[in-house]
N, C-alpha and C positions, 0 to 999 in steps of 0.2 A: 619581678612581673607579678600582677594581681590577678586574682581569679573572681569572676562574678558569677553567681549561680541563680538562674532564674527558674521558677516553676511556674509552669504553663498548664492551667486546668483544662482547657479545651485543646484537645489532641489536634484538631483540625487547624489549629493557629501556630503550630510548632514550626512548620517550614517557613511560615511569613515572618515569624520572630527571628528565626535563624538567619534569613535573608537580610533582614533590617539590621541585626548586629553586625554583619559581613560589612555593611555600608558604613559603619563608624570608623572614623580615622583612628589608627592605632590598634585595632582588633586584629590579632594574628591569627586567631583559629577559633572556630566554633564547633562545638561538639554537642550532640543530642544524646542523652542517656535516658532510657526509659527505665522505670522501676522493674526489678526482676519480678517474674511471677513466682508467687508463695507456692511451694510444693504442698500438696495435701497428703498428710500422713496417714497411711491406712494400715492399721495394726494387723489386719487380716492377711496381708502380703508378707509378713515377718516370718522368719523360720521358727521362732519360738512359738507363735501362734499356731502354725501348721503342726508343730511337734505336740503341743497341748491337745489340739483336736485328735491326734492320732492316739495319744494317751487315752483319752475318753473312749474313742471307738473301740480300742483293745482292752478296755476295762482296767487300766492302770492308774485308777484313782482311789482315794480313800476319803470317806466323808466321816466327820466328827461333829457330835453335838455341840461341843463348845472348845474353847481353847483349852480349858482345864482337862477335858475329855481327851484332847489330843496329846497333851503333855504326859497324862497317865498312861495311855496307850504306847507311848514313846519310851516309857520309863523314866521320865525326867521329873524330878520331884521340884515343885514350885513352893 
C-alpha cells in the first residue's frame, strides 16, 4: 500500500480536500494530522532557576573579579 502526503496551507480547505480524497477510487482511509504546537520553554519555571533565586535571596553567592581570582581564592593553581 502506498501513502500520499498532502500539505494544505489554508486550514479552511482541509475538510474539502479530505472529502475529495475519499471520493477517489481505491483510497481506503484519509487522516488529517495537524502540526504539534511547539512548547515554549520557560527557564523561570525550572527547579534549578528557583533554587538559584533562593541562593541569591539568602546570600549564598560569591563574586569574583576574574576567573584567575576565583581559582586563587579556591586554592587552585593555574
